[in-house]
N, C-alpha and C positions, 0 to 999 in steps of 0.2 A: 407432185412429190410422191415417190414410191419407196418409202423407207421400209426396209425389212426389219422385222423384229429379230433380236438376237435369240439364239436357242436358249432354253432354260439351262441354268448352270447345274452341273452334276455335283452332288454333295455326298458326303459319307454319313451313314446311319448305322447305329448299333441296334440289331434286331435280336430280341431274346424271349425265351419262354421261362417258365418257373424253374426249369432245370438249367443250372449254370453251364453245363456241358453243351447245351443247345443254344449257342449264340453265334452270330455271324455279323460281319460288317458288310453292308451293301452300299453300292454306289447308285444313286438314283436322283431324279429331279424333284421328287416329292416324298413325303413321309409315307403316303399310301402306296406308292410304287415300291419303295424300299420294303415295306411290310409284306407286300405280295411276293416280291423276290425272295425275301428271307424265309417266308412260310414255305415256299417251294424248295429252297435249299435245305431247310431243317426237316422237311417232309411232314408238315403239319398244315392245318387249315388257317385261313386268315384270322379267325377268332382265337386260335391257339397261341398267338403272339401276345405276350404280356406287355413288353416294352418295345417301342421303336423310337429311339432318341438320336439326335444329332451326335455324331462322333467327330467333332471339330479337328481332333488331332490327326485324323486319317484323311482329311480333305486334300492335303498335298499329293496324295496317291490317286486321286480321282481320274486323272488322265491315263494312268497305267491300268486302272481297274483291278489292281491287286496290291497287297501290302507286303513289302519285303519282311522276311522273318524277324529281323532285328528291330524293325520300326515299332515304336510304341510298347515294347515289352514291359517297360517300367513306367510308362506315362500314366497309366490308369490304375496303378496298384491300389490306391486309396479307394477308388470307385469299385474295383473288383472285391476288395475286402468288405465293403458295405453291401455289395450284392449278395454275399454269402452270409450276411448277418452280423458282421463285426463293425465296430465304430471306427476302427483304424487298422492299418497293417500291423501295428505294434500289438493290438489286442489279439489279432489272429495268430501272430507268432507266439505270444504268451500262452494262448490256449493250446497250440500245438505242442509247446514244450511241456505243459502240464500233462497232456495226454500221453506223451512219450516218456514221462517220468524224469525229465531233465530239469536242471535248474532253469528258472524262467529267464533270467538275464545274468549272464556271466559278468563277474567283476574283473577288471584288468588291473 
């Protein structure tokens, strides 16, 4: 019996540094591979990567190896708000309104 092993499945990973502008989605077969690829893309070293987490929402695009512009734009808004220090998107919006001198929430 000469059964061949299936190749490892390519999955999506979110690779980030402390700077929210420096983040990328990488498609790889392991966390370590994604971290390495992300470090190369962001132009930092392996230890400069703070987070390398699974990005399940991007898995459907693994075969394409890129994410269409409209895909996931609002899928992770709560996660993104938390990454920049807010507890929810609503808190982020309220803070922005305060900074701009606008009413926090308009009444209709």
